[in-house]
N, CA, C and O atoms as CSV, one atom per row, in Angstrom:
chain,resi,resn,atom,element,x,y,z
A,1,MET,N,N,0.811,-1.203,0.000
A,1,MET,CA,C,0.000,0.000,0.000
A,1,MET,C,C,0.858,1.273,0.000
A,1,MET,O,O,0.369,2.357,0.321
A,2,ALA,N,N,2.125,1.133,-0.358
A,2,ALA,CA,C,2.999,2.297,-0.383
A,2,ALA,C,C,2.515,3.347,-1.377
A,2,ALA,O,O,2.726,4.540,-1.157
A,3,TRP,N,N,1.883,2.938,-2.447
A,3,TRP,CA,C,1.368,3.888,-3.443
A,3,TRP,C,C,0.289,4.771,-2.830
A,3,TRP,O,O,0.158,5.937,-3.202
A,4,LEU,N,N,-0.477,4.231,-1.901
A,4,LEU,CA,C,-1.528,5.001,-1.238
A,4,LEU,C,C,-0.914,6.107,-0.378
A,4,LEU,O,O,-1.421,7.227,-0.329
A,5,GLU,N,N,0.176,5.774,0.289
A,5,GLU,CA,C,0.880,6.770,1.095
A,5,GLU,C,C,1.429,7.879,0.211
A,5,GLU,O,O,1.344,9.053,0.572
A,6,LEU,N,N,1.990,7.527,-0.941
A,6,LEU,CA,C,2.528,8.521,-1.871
A,6,LEU,C,C,1.415,9.435,-2.388
A,6,LEU,O,O,1.575,10.656,-2.393
A,7,ILE,N,N,0.317,8.873,-2.813
A,7,ILE,CA,C,-0.811,9.681,-3.296
A,7,ILE,C,C,-1.313,10.602,-2.189
A,7,ILE,O,O,-1.587,11.777,-2.430
A,8,GLY,N,N,-1.431,10.070,-0.984
A,8,GLY,CA,C,-1.882,10.880,0.150
A,8,GLY,C,C,-0.955,12.047,0.426
A,8,GLY,O,O,-1.413,13.161,0.681
A,9,ARG,N,N,0.354,11.797,0.378
A,9,ARG,CA,C,1.317,12.877,0.593
A,9,ARG,C,C,1.176,13.956,-0.463
A,9,ARG,O,O,1.168,15.146,-0.149
A,10,LEU,N,N,1.066,13.536,-1.723
A,10,LEU,CA,C,0.984,14.514,-2.811
A,10,LEU,C,C,-0.308,15.320,-2.746
A,10,LEU,O,O,-0.301,16.522,-3.008
A,11,LEU,N,N,-1.409,14.672,-2.402
A,11,LEU,CA,C,-2.663,15.402,-2.238
A,11,LEU,C,C,-2.584,16.380,-1.066
A,11,LEU,O,O,-3.097,17.496,-1.141
A,12,PHE,N,N,-1.942,15.951,0.005
A,12,PHE,CA,C,-1.810,16.798,1.195
A,12,PHE,C,C,-0.999,18.053,0.903
A,12,PHE,O,O,-1.360,19.141,1.353
A,13,VAL,N,N,0.096,17.915,0.152
A,13,VAL,CA,C,0.995,19.063,-0.039
A,13,VAL,C,C,0.585,19.983,-1.176
A,13,VAL,O,O,1.087,21.104,-1.260
A,14,ALA,N,N,-0.304,19.550,-2.049
A,14,ALA,CA,C,-0.670,20.378,-3.206
A,14,ALA,C,C,-1.121,21.774,-2.775
A,14,ALA,O,O,-0.687,22.774,-3.349
A,15,MET,N,N,-1.980,21.842,-1.774
A,15,MET,CA,C,-2.496,23.129,-1.325
A,15,MET,C,C,-1.386,23.987,-0.707
A,15,MET,O,O,-1.355,25.200,-0.910
A,16,PHE,N,N,-0.481,23.361,0.044
A,16,PHE,CA,C,0.578,24.128,0.694
A,16,PHE,C,C,1.567,24.684,-0.320
A,16,PHE,O,O,2.034,25.814,-0.178
A,17,LEU,N,N,1.886,23.903,-1.332
A,17,LEU,CA,C,2.787,24.391,-2.382
A,17,LEU,C,C,2.154,25.560,-3.133
A,17,LEU,O,O,2.809,26.573,-3.381
A,18,MET,N,N,0.881,25.416,-3.495
A,18,MET,CA,C,0.180,26.486,-4.200
A,18,MET,C,C,0.093,27.739,-3.324
A,18,MET,O,O,0.301,28.854,-3.804
A,19,SER,N,N,-0.209,27.552,-2.059
A,19,SER,CA,C,-0.308,28.692,-1.152
A,19,SER,C,C,1.049,29.366,-0.954
A,19,SER,O,O,1.125,30.590,-0.851
A,20,GLY,N,N,2.115,28.573,-0.900
A,20,GLY,CA,C,3.453,29.137,-0.769
A,20,GLY,C,C,3.808,30.025,-1.945
A,20,GLY,O,O,4.366,31.108,-1.769
A,21,VAL,N,N,3.482,29.563,-3.154
A,21,VAL,CA,C,3.723,30.367,-4.355
A,21,VAL,C,C,2.896,31.647,-4.289
A,21,VAL,O,O,3.393,32.723,-4.621
A,22,THR,N,N,1.650,31.541,-3.868
A,22,THR,CA,C,0.758,32.703,-3.795
A,22,THR,C,C,1.246,33.716,-2.764
A,22,THR,O,O,1.046,34.918,-2.937
A,23,HIS,N,N,1.884,33.243,-1.691
A,23,HIS,CA,C,2.442,34.165,-0.697
A,23,HIS,C,C,3.430,35.143,-1.344
A,23,HIS,O,O,3.564,36.282,-0.897
A,24,PHE,N,N,4.120,34.690,-2.398
A,24,PHE,CA,C,5.077,35.556,-3.084
A,24,PHE,C,C,4.435,36.286,-4.257
A,24,PHE,O,O,4.725,37.460,-4.489
A,25,ALA,N,N,3.573,35.607,-4.994
A,25,ALA,CA,C,2.939,36.221,-6.162
A,25,ALA,C,C,2.005,37.364,-5.762
A,25,ALA,O,O,1.875,38.345,-6.495
A,26,LYS,N,N,1.359,37.242,-4.611
A,26,LYS,CA,C,0.421,38.267,-4.136
A,26,LYS,C,C,0.874,38.795,-2.773
A,26,LYS,O,O,0.068,39.043,-1.877
A,27,ARG,N,N,2.172,38.955,-2.655
A,27,ARG,CA,C,2.773,39.329,-1.373
A,27,ARG,C,C,2.120,40.563,-0.757
A,27,ARG,O,O,1.753,40.549,0.417
A,28,GLU,N,N,1.977,41.613,-1.529
A,28,GLU,CA,C,1.423,42.857,-0.977
A,28,GLU,C,C,-0.008,42.676,-0.496
A,28,GLU,O,O,-0.387,43.225,0.538
A,29,ASP,N,N,-0.806,41.913,-1.232
A,29,ASP,CA,C,-2.181,41.630,-0.798
A,29,ASP,C,C,-2.186,40.844,0.513
A,29,ASP,O,O,-2.973,41.131,1.415
A,30,TYR,N,N,-1.304,39.854,0.607
A,30,TYR,CA,C,-1.224,39.036,1.817
A,30,TYR,C,C,-0.741,39.865,3.005
A,30,TYR,O,O,-1.242,39.713,4.119
A,31,VAL,N,N,0.223,40.733,2.766
A,31,VAL,CA,C,0.721,41.596,3.839
A,31,VAL,C,C,-0.394,42.523,4.320
A,31,VAL,O,O,-0.579,42.698,5.525
A,32,ALA,N,N,-1.130,43.110,3.394
A,32,ALA,CA,C,-2.227,44.006,3.772
A,32,ALA,C,C,-3.296,43.256,4.563
A,32,ALA,O,O,-3.812,43.775,5.554
A,33,TYR,N,N,-3.629,42.047,4.135
A,33,TYR,CA,C,-4.638,41.245,4.835
A,33,TYR,C,C,-4.141,40.872,6.234
A,33,TYR,O,O,-4.894,40.976,7.202
A,34,ALA,N,N,-2.891,40.443,6.348
A,34,ALA,CA,C,-2.333,40.085,7.653
A,34,ALA,C,C,-2.289,41.302,8.571
A,34,ALA,O,O,-2.551,41.189,9.769
A,35,ARG,N,N,-1.960,42.456,8.016
A,35,ARG,CA,C,-1.939,43.698,8.801
A,35,ARG,C,C,-3.348,44.022,9.297
A,35,ARG,O,O,-3.531,44.399,10.455
A,36,MET,N,N,-4.345,43.875,8.414
A,36,MET,CA,C,-5.730,44.146,8.786
A,36,MET,C,C,-6.204,43.197,9.890
A,36,MET,O,O,-7.001,43.589,10.742
A,37,LYS,N,N,-5.718,41.950,9.879
A,37,LYS,CA,C,-6.116,40.965,10.889
A,37,LYS,C,C,-5.335,41.130,12.190
A,37,LYS,O,O,-5.639,40.465,13.180
A,38,GLY,N,N,-4.330,42.012,12.199
A,38,GLY,CA,C,-3.557,42.253,13.405
A,38,GLY,C,C,-2.430,41.253,13.639
A,38,GLY,O,O,-1.939,41.116,14.760
A,39,ALA,N,N,-2.024,40.563,12.589
A,39,ALA,CA,C,-0.917,39.612,12.717
A,39,ALA,C,C,0.385,40.378,12.949
A,39,ALA,O,O,0.559,41.478,12.424
A,40,PRO,N,N,1.289,39.808,13.724
A,40,PRO,CA,C,2.552,40.509,13.991
A,40,PRO,C,C,3.481,40.503,12.786
A,40,PRO,O,O,3.561,39.507,12.067
A,41,ALA,N,N,4.168,41.587,12.566
A,41,ALA,CA,C,5.214,41.750,11.539
A,41,ALA,C,C,4.845,41.146,10.190
A,41,ALA,O,O,5.579,40.298,9.684
A,42,PRO,N,N,3.732,41.557,9.595
A,42,PRO,CA,C,3.302,40.923,8.343
A,42,PRO,C,C,4.303,41.072,7.195
A,42,PRO,O,O,4.427,40.167,6.370
A,43,GLY,N,N,5.008,42.183,7.130
A,43,GLY,CA,C,5.986,42.370,6.059
A,43,GLY,C,C,7.096,41.336,6.097
A,43,GLY,O,O,7.628,40.955,5.055
A,44,LEU,N,N,7.444,40.887,7.275
A,44,LEU,CA,C,8.471,39.864,7.451
A,44,LEU,C,C,7.876,38.450,7.424
A,44,LEU,O,O,8.441,37.539,6.819
A,45,LEU,N,N,6.741,38.287,8.080
A,45,LEU,CA,C,6.205,36.937,8.259
A,45,LEU,C,C,5.500,36.372,7.022
A,45,LEU,O,O,5.460,35.154,6.851
A,46,VAL,N,N,4.953,37.212,6.171
A,46,VAL,CA,C,4.309,36.681,4.962
A,46,VAL,C,C,5.325,35.952,4.077
A,46,VAL,O,O,5.070,34.807,3.704
A,47,PRO,N,N,6.460,36.557,3.724
A,47,PRO,CA,C,7.419,35.786,2.926
A,47,PRO,C,C,8.026,34.618,3.707
A,47,PRO,O,O,8.305,33.568,3.129
A,48,PHE,N,N,8.230,34.791,5.009
A,48,PHE,CA,C,8.773,33.697,5.814
A,48,PHE,C,C,7.819,32.502,5.827
A,48,PHE,O,O,8.248,31.359,5.671
A,49,THR,N,N,6.535,32.767,6.011
A,49,THR,CA,C,5.575,31.657,6.015
A,49,THR,C,C,5.423,31.069,4.616
A,49,THR,O,O,5.160,29.875,4.472
A,50,GLY,N,N,5.586,31.893,3.588
A,50,GLY,CA,C,5.589,31.359,2.222
A,50,GLY,C,C,6.718,30.359,2.037
A,50,GLY,O,O,6.530,29.311,1.420
A,51,LEU,N,N,7.895,30.682,2.571
A,51,LEU,CA,C,9.028,29.751,2.521
A,51,LEU,C,C,8.748,28.495,3.322
A,51,LEU,O,O,9.105,27.396,2.899
A,52,MET,N,N,8.109,28.646,4.481
A,52,MET,CA,C,7.751,27.472,5.290
A,52,MET,C,C,6.831,26.537,4.499
A,52,MET,O,O,7.002,25.318,4.514
A,53,LEU,N,N,5.863,27.126,3.816
A,53,LEU,CA,C,4.919,26.321,3.036
A,53,LEU,C,C,5.599,25.615,1.878
A,53,LEU,O,O,5.372,24.428,1.644
A,54,LEU,N,N,6.434,26.349,1.155
A,54,LEU,CA,C,7.132,25.747,0.013
A,54,LEU,C,C,8.099,24.660,0.457
A,54,LEU,O,O,8.123,23.571,-0.116
A,55,ALA,N,N,8.891,24.956,1.473
A,55,ALA,CA,C,9.861,23.964,1.946
A,55,ALA,C,C,9.153,22.762,2.561
A,55,ALA,O,O,9.482,21.617,2.249
A,56,GLY,N,N,8.191,23.018,3.427
A,56,GLY,CA,C,7.468,21.917,4.066
A,56,GLY,C,C,6.750,21.045,3.054
A,56,GLY,O,O,6.821,19.818,3.122
A,57,GLY,N,N,6.060,21.675,2.116
A,57,GLY,CA,C,5.349,20.924,1.085
A,57,GLY,C,C,6.283,20.117,0.206
A,57,GLY,O,O,6.008,18.959,-0.108
A,58,ALA,N,N,7.392,20.732,-0.192
A,58,ALA,CA,C,8.349,20.029,-1.055
A,58,ALA,C,C,8.984,18.851,-0.326
A,58,ALA,O,O,9.120,17.771,-0.902
A,59,LEU,N,N,9.374,19.042,0.932
A,59,LEU,CA,C,10.009,17.964,1.683
A,59,LEU,C,C,9.060,16.780,1.878
A,59,LEU,O,O,9.466,15.627,1.736
A,60,ILE,N,N,7.815,17.063,2.198
A,60,ILE,CA,C,6.837,15.979,2.334
A,60,ILE,C,C,6.593,15.336,0.979
A,60,ILE,O,O,6.549,14.111,0.867
A,61,GLY,N,N,6.434,16.156,-0.047
A,61,GLY,CA,C,6.134,15.646,-1.388
A,61,GLY,C,C,7.206,14.713,-1.929
A,61,GLY,O,O,6.895,13.656,-2.479
A,62,ILE,N,N,8.475,15.104,-1.774
A,62,ILE,CA,C,9.539,14.249,-2.302
A,62,ILE,C,C,9.945,13.160,-1.309
A,62,ILE,O,O,10.640,12.210,-1.671
A,63,GLY,N,N,9.511,13.303,-0.069
A,63,GLY,CA,C,9.759,12.258,0.918
A,63,GLY,C,C,11.148,12.255,1.507
A,63,GLY,O,O,11.585,11.241,2.050
A,64,VAL,N,N,11.853,13.371,1.411
A,64,VAL,CA,C,13.182,13.497,2.006
A,64,VAL,C,C,13.080,14.543,3.110
A,64,VAL,O,O,12.606,15.655,2.876
A,65,TRP,N,N,13.521,14.189,4.302
A,65,TRP,CA,C,13.343,15.019,5.482
A,65,TRP,C,C,11.867,15.384,5.633
A,65,TRP,O,O,11.521,16.502,6.014
A,66,ALA,N,N,11.019,14.425,5.329
A,66,ALA,CA,C,9.574,14.645,5.391
A,66,ALA,C,C,9.118,14.986,6.804
A,66,ALA,O,O,8.122,15.690,6.975
A,67,ASP,N,N,9.829,14.498,7.820
A,67,ASP,CA,C,9.475,14.845,9.192
A,67,ASP,C,C,9.658,16.347,9.429
A,67,ASP,O,O,8.824,16.977,10.080
A,68,LEU,N,N,10.733,16.915,8.912
A,68,LEU,CA,C,10.947,18.356,9.017
A,68,LEU,C,C,9.858,19.103,8.246
A,68,LEU,O,O,9.349,20.120,8.717
A,69,GLY,N,N,9.504,18.605,7.071
A,69,GLY,CA,C,8.441,19.229,6.290
A,69,GLY,C,C,7.122,19.254,7.042
A,69,GLY,O,O,6.422,20.266,7.047
A,70,ALA,N,N,6.783,18.130,7.681
A,70,ALA,CA,C,5.535,18.062,8.452
A,70,ALA,C,C,5.573,19.028,9.628
A,70,ALA,O,O,4.562,19.651,9.955
A,71,LEU,N,N,6.727,19.154,10.260
A,71,LEU,CA,C,6.871,20.096,11.368
A,71,LEU,C,C,6.701,21.539,10.884
A,71,LEU,O,O,6.055,22.344,11.554
A,72,LEU,N,N,7.274,21.867,9.728
A,72,LEU,CA,C,7.115,23.217,9.164
A,72,LEU,C,C,5.648,23.534,8.871
A,72,LEU,O,O,5.171,24.634,9.145
A,73,ILE,N,N,4.949,22.556,8.312
A,73,ILE,CA,C,3.528,22.766,7.990
A,73,ILE,C,C,2.720,22.981,9.271
A,73,ILE,O,O,1.907,23.903,9.344
A,74,ALA,N,N,2.939,22.133,10.282
A,74,ALA,CA,C,2.219,22.297,11.552
A,74,ALA,C,C,2.561,23.630,12.205
A,74,ALA,O,O,1.687,24.303,12.753
A,75,ALA,N,N,3.842,24.009,12.144
A,75,ALA,CA,C,4.277,25.278,12.741
A,75,ALA,C,C,3.684,26.480,12.014
A,75,ALA,O,O,3.547,27.551,12.605
A,76,PHE,N,N,3.334,26.321,10.758
A,76,PHE,CA,C,2.641,27.375,10.015
A,76,PHE,C,C,1.164,27.423,10.395
A,76,PHE,O,O,0.614,28.498,10.632
A,77,LEU,N,N,0.527,26.257,10.451
A,77,LEU,CA,C,-0.929,26.192,10.576
A,77,LEU,C,C,-1.473,26.694,11.913
A,77,LEU,O,O,-2.486,27.392,11.939
A,78,VAL,N,N,-0.826,26.355,13.005
A,78,VAL,CA,C,-1.380,26.709,14.318
A,78,VAL,C,C,-1.386,28.215,14.547
A,78,VAL,O,O,-2.435,28.761,14.889
A,79,PRO,N,N,-0.255,28.920,14.374
A,79,PRO,CA,C,-0.329,30.373,14.563
A,79,PRO,C,C,-1.204,31.070,13.517
A,79,PRO,O,O,-1.843,32.081,13.809
A,80,THR,N,N,-1.229,30.527,12.308
A,80,THR,CA,C,-2.089,31.116,11.278
A,80,THR,C,C,-3.551,31.000,11.675
A,80,THR,O,O,-4.325,31.939,11.491
A,81,ALA,N,N,-3.926,29.865,12.213
A,81,ALA,CA,C,-5.308,29.701,12.684
A,81,ALA,C,C,-5.627,30.747,13.747
A,81,ALA,O,O,-6.689,31.368,13.716
A,82,TYR,N,N,-4.713,30.938,14.678
A,82,TYR,CA,C,-4.941,31.876,15.780
A,82,TYR,C,C,-5.011,33.323,15.303
A,82,TYR,O,O,-5.932,34.049,15.679
A,83,PHE,N,N,-4.064,33.750,14.491
A,83,PHE,CA,C,-4.002,35.157,14.100
A,83,PHE,C,C,-4.927,35.515,12.935
A,83,PHE,O,O,-5.492,36.609,12.908
A,84,MET,N,N,-5.083,34.609,11.983
A,84,MET,CA,C,-5.818,34.944,10.764
A,84,MET,C,C,-7.283,34.497,10.787
A,84,MET,O,O,-8.100,35.013,10.025
A,85,HIS,N,N,-7.612,33.553,11.645
A,85,HIS,CA,C,-8.987,33.030,11.685
A,85,HIS,C,C,-9.540,33.065,13.104
A,85,HIS,O,O,-10.183,32.116,13.551
A,86,ASN,N,N,-9.288,34.150,13.798
A,86,ASN,CA,C,-9.721,34.320,15.187
A,86,ASN,C,C,-11.216,34.638,15.248
A,86,ASN,O,O,-11.624,35.773,15.494
A,87,PHE,N,N,-12.008,33.605,15.017
A,87,PHE,CA,C,-13.468,33.747,14.914
A,87,PHE,C,C,-14.089,34.314,16.185
A,87,PHE,O,O,-15.149,34.936,16.119
A,88,TRP,N,N,-13.464,34.118,17.328
A,88,TRP,CA,C,-14.017,34.576,18.598
A,88,TRP,C,C,-14.051,36.098,18.705
A,88,TRP,O,O,-14.669,36.635,19.624
A,89,THR,N,N,-13.392,36.803,17.777
A,89,THR,CA,C,-13.404,38.268,17.799
A,89,THR,C,C,-14.364,38.861,16.771
A,89,THR,O,O,-14.520,40.080,16.705
A,90,VAL,N,N,-15.009,38.013,15.969
A,90,VAL,CA,C,-15.843,38.478,14.864
A,90,VAL,C,C,-17.285,38.627,15.330
A,90,VAL,O,O,-17.857,37.710,15.920
A,91,GLU,N,N,-17.864,39.794,15.059
A,91,GLU,CA,C,-19.242,40.090,15.495
A,91,GLU,C,C,-20.297,39.516,14.547
A,91,GLU,O,O,-21.273,38.913,14.994
A,92,ASP,N,N,-20.102,39.701,13.246
A,92,ASP,CA,C,-21.087,39.262,12.260
A,92,ASP,C,C,-21.203,37.735,12.287
A,92,ASP,O,O,-20.195,37.044,12.138
A,93,PRO,N,N,-22.415,37.196,12.475
A,93,PRO,CA,C,-22.577,35.741,12.599
A,93,PRO,C,C,-22.093,34.953,11.375
A,93,PRO,O,O,-21.485,33.893,11.524
A,94,GLN,N,N,-22.357,35.460,10.181
A,94,GLN,CA,C,-21.924,34.756,8.972
A,94,GLN,C,C,-20.400,34.770,8.831
A,94,GLN,O,O,-19.789,33.749,8.518
A,95,ALA,N,N,-19.798,35.932,9.064
A,95,ALA,CA,C,-18.344,36.038,8.997
A,95,ALA,C,C,-17.700,35.194,10.099
A,95,ALA,O,O,-16.662,34.571,9.879
A,96,ARG,N,N,-18.312,35.176,11.274
A,96,ARG,CA,C,-17.808,34.367,12.387
A,96,ARG,C,C,-17.811,32.877,12.024
A,96,ARG,O,O,-16.846,32.158,12.286
A,97,MET,N,N,-18.903,32.438,11.423
A,97,MET,CA,C,-19.005,31.034,11.018
A,97,MET,C,C,-17.943,30.695,9.970
A,97,MET,O,O,-17.345,29.620,10.018
A,98,ASN,N,N,-17.708,31.602,9.031
A,98,ASN,CA,C,-16.685,31.402,8.006
A,98,ASN,C,C,-15.289,31.300,8.634
A,98,ASN,O,O,-14.517,30.401,8.299
A,99,GLU,N,N,-14.975,32.216,9.536
A,99,GLU,CA,C,-13.666,32.184,10.198
A,99,GLU,C,C,-13.513,30.928,11.062
A,99,GLU,O,O,-12.427,30.352,11.136
A,100,GLN,N,N,-14.593,30.509,11.710
A,100,GLN,CA,C,-14.521,29.300,12.526
A,100,GLN,C,C,-14.249,28.071,11.658
A,100,GLN,O,O,-13.492,27.184,12.052
A,101,ALA,N,N,-14.867,28.022,10.479
A,101,ALA,CA,C,-14.618,26.909,9.559
A,101,ALA,C,C,-13.148,26.893,9.124
A,101,ALA,O,O,-12.531,25.829,9.066
A,102,HIS,N,N,-12.589,28.061,8.823
A,102,HIS,CA,C,-11.176,28.140,8.432
A,102,HIS,C,C,-10.252,27.790,9.607
A,102,HIS,O,O,-9.233,27.124,9.428
A,103,PHE,N,N,-10.620,28.243,10.799
A,103,PHE,CA,C,-9.842,27.910,11.986
A,103,PHE,C,C,-9.802,26.391,12.176
A,103,PHE,O,O,-8.735,25.816,12.390
A,104,MET,N,N,-10.967,25.748,12.096
A,104,MET,CA,C,-11.039,24.299,12.293
A,104,MET,C,C,-10.322,23.553,11.169
A,104,MET,O,O,-9.710,22.514,11.413
A,105,LYS,N,N,-10.390,24.069,9.949
A,105,LYS,CA,C,-9.655,23.458,8.827
A,105,LYS,C,C,-8.161,23.485,9.118
A,105,LYS,O,O,-7.475,22.478,8.944
A,106,ASN,N,N,-7.656,24.629,9.561
A,106,ASN,CA,C,-6.232,24.732,9.880
A,106,ASN,C,C,-5.843,23.787,11.009
A,106,ASN,O,O,-4.798,23.139,10.945
A,107,MET,N,N,-6.674,23.706,12.037
A,107,MET,CA,C,-6.346,22.836,13.165
A,107,MET,C,C,-6.408,21.359,12.753
A,107,MET,O,O,-5.608,20.550,13.221
A,108,THR,N,N,-7.346,21.016,11.888
A,108,THR,CA,C,-7.427,19.640,11.397
A,108,THR,C,C,-6.190,19.289,10.583
A,108,THR,O,O,-5.618,18.212,10.755
A,109,MET,N,N,-5.775,20.186,9.702
A,109,MET,CA,C,-4.569,19.935,8.902
A,109,MET,C,C,-3.324,19.919,9.783
A,109,MET,O,O,-2.387,19.171,9.505
A,110,ALA,N,N,-3.297,20.728,10.838
A,110,ALA,CA,C,-2.166,20.684,11.773
A,110,ALA,C,C,-2.114,19.315,12.448
A,110,ALA,O,O,-1.036,18.750,12.631
A,111,GLY,N,N,-3.275,18.784,12.816
A,111,GLY,CA,C,-3.321,17.445,13.391
A,111,GLY,C,C,-2.804,16.403,12.419
A,111,GLY,O,O,-2.058,15.503,12.806
A,112,ALA,N,N,-3.194,16.519,11.162
A,112,ALA,CA,C,-2.707,15.582,10.142
A,112,ALA,C,C,-1.198,15.713,9.971
A,112,ALA,O,O,-0.502,14.710,9.812
A,113,ALA,N,N,-0.692,16.936,10.002
A,113,ALA,CA,C,0.756,17.148,9.865
A,113,ALA,C,C,1.500,16.531,11.045
A,113,ALA,O,O,2.585,15.976,10.871
A,114,LEU,N,N,0.926,16.624,12.243
A,114,LEU,CA,C,1.570,16.013,13.412
A,114,LEU,C,C,1.555,14.490,13.329
A,114,LEU,O,O,2.513,13.834,13.740
A,115,VAL,N,N,0.471,13.926,12.799
A,115,VAL,CA,C,0.428,12.473,12.581
A,115,VAL,C,C,1.494,12.082,11.559
A,115,VAL,O,O,2.186,11.078,11.726
A,116,MET,N,N,1.623,12.891,10.489
A,116,MET,CA,C,2.673,12.630,9.500
A,116,MET,C,C,4.049,12.734,10.140
A,116,MET,O,O,4.923,11.914,9.857
A,117,LEU,N,N,4.254,13.723,10.994
A,117,LEU,CA,C,5.531,13.863,11.681
A,117,LEU,C,C,5.862,12.578,12.435
A,117,LEU,O,O,6.988,12.087,12.358
A,118,PHE,N,N,4.898,12.035,13.157
A,118,PHE,CA,C,5.104,10.779,13.870
A,118,PHE,C,C,5.444,9.658,12.887
A,118,PHE,O,O,6.400,8.909,13.092
A,119,PHE,N,N,4.656,9.551,11.823
A,119,PHE,CA,C,4.877,8.507,10.820
A,119,PHE,C,C,6.268,8.626,10.208
A,119,PHE,O,O,6.990,7.635,10.095
A,120,PHE,N,N,6.638,9.839,9.816
A,120,PHE,CA,C,7.933,10.038,9.169
A,120,PHE,C,C,9.080,9.797,10.146
A,120,PHE,O,O,10.145,9.329,9.742
A,121,GLN,N,N,8.877,10.108,11.417
A,121,GLN,CA,C,9.902,9.813,12.417
A,121,GLN,C,C,10.142,8.304,12.499
A,121,GLN,O,O,11.271,7.860,12.710
A,122,GLN,N,N,9.085,7.528,12.333
A,122,GLN,CA,C,9.223,6.075,12.347
A,122,GLN,C,C,9.998,5.588,11.120
A,122,GLN,O,O,10.593,4.511,11.142
A,123,CYS,N,N,9.986,6.385,10.060
A,123,CYS,CA,C,10.705,6.052,8.819
A,123,CYS,C,C,12.046,6.781,8.760
A,123,CYS,O,O,12.656,6.856,7.693
A,124,SER,N,N,12.505,7.308,9.862
A,124,SER,CA,C,13.748,8.083,9.946
A,124,SER,C,C,13.717,9.318,9.054
A,124,SER,O,O,14.760,9.767,8.578
A,125,GLY,N,N,12.528,9.869,8.826
A,125,GLY,CA,C,12.403,11.108,8.074
A,125,GLY,C,C,12.520,10.971,6.573
A,125,GLY,O,O,12.450,11.974,5.863
A,126,HIS,N,N,12.698,9.758,6.063
A,126,HIS,CA,C,12.896,9.561,4.627
A,126,HIS,C,C,11.951,8.477,4.129
A,126,HIS,O,O,12.046,7.324,4.550
A,127,VAL,N,N,11.046,8.841,3.242
A,127,VAL,CA,C,10.142,7.855,2.652
A,127,VAL,C,C,10.321,7.763,1.148
A,127,VAL,O,O,9.943,6.759,0.544
A,128,GLY,N,N,10.881,8.774,0.542
A,128,GLY,CA,C,11.198,8.744,-0.881
A,128,GLY,C,C,10.000,8.905,-1.796
A,128,GLY,O,O,8.847,8.834,-1.370
A,129,LEU,N,N,10.304,9.123,-3.057
A,129,LEU,CA,C,9.264,9.302,-4.069
A,129,LEU,C,C,8.703,7.984,-4.565
A,129,LEU,O,O,7.528,7.914,-4.925
A,130,THR,N,N,9.500,6.954,-4.591
A,130,THR,CA,C,9.031,5.687,-5.148
A,130,THR,C,C,8.005,5.059,-4.228
A,130,THR,O,O,8.164,5.025,-3.007
A,131,ALA,N,N,6.968,4.573,-4.840
A,131,ALA,CA,C,5.878,4.003,-4.061
A,131,ALA,C,C,6.074,2.522,-3.784
A,131,ALA,O,O,5.323,1.947,-2.996
A,132,GLY,N,N,7.047,1.897,-4.400
A,132,GLY,CA,C,7.258,0.471,-4.176
A,132,GLY,C,C,6.255,-0.366,-4.952
A,132,GLY,O,O,5.542,0.162,-5.806
A,133,PRO,N,N,6.189,-1.645,-4.674
A,133,PRO,CA,C,5.286,-2.510,-5.408
A,133,PRO,C,C,3.833,-2.167,-5.120
A,133,PRO,O,O,3.475,-1.826,-3.993
A,134,VAL,N,N,3.012,-2.259,-6.138
A,134,VAL,CA,C,1.592,-1.966,-5.979
A,134,VAL,C,C,0.898,-3.180,-5.390
A,134,VAL,O,O,0.986,-4.284,-5.926
A,135,SER,N,N,0.212,-2.963,-4.288
A,135,SER,CA,C,-0.541,-4.018,-3.631
A,135,SER,C,C,-1.770,-3.373,-3.005
A,135,SER,O,O,-1.671,-2.307,-2.398
A,136,LEU,N,N,-2.891,-3.993,-3.145
A,136,LEU,CA,C,-4.111,-3.421,-2.583
A,136,LEU,C,C,-4.240,-3.719,-1.106
A,136,LEU,O,O,-4.978,-3.021,-0.411
A,137,PHE,N,N,-3.549,-4.729,-0.598
A,137,PHE,CA,C,-3.686,-5.087,0.818
A,137,PHE,C,C,-2.335,-5.363,1.434
A,137,PHE,O,O,-2.250,-5.679,2.621
């Protein structure tokens, strides 16, 4: 079932890689949004978190130092959930519900990244790109 693990990794990192690229392509928009949300040092942290996303996604995707990649993703997701999706401060019920959904999405993905960190630690941080022999069971 190694192919299933490979597909799962690639599906998991697709969003992080795309988001990392967007952090740079739309840097000024992201900085303005982070500033509006009250995030600390948005001019510095937006490109830094973009690098975290790109590096973490790439490491998990290629399966080399995947444990470090999973740690980078989790380290991005938790503070981002707190600063960018702080639903408890939102007055409008619809906007609050939207932010709560994003907060929970980030926390769920952080949980998945931590499970991956554990898994990759069991593999000494290296799982590689090759999926091995195809077997359904």
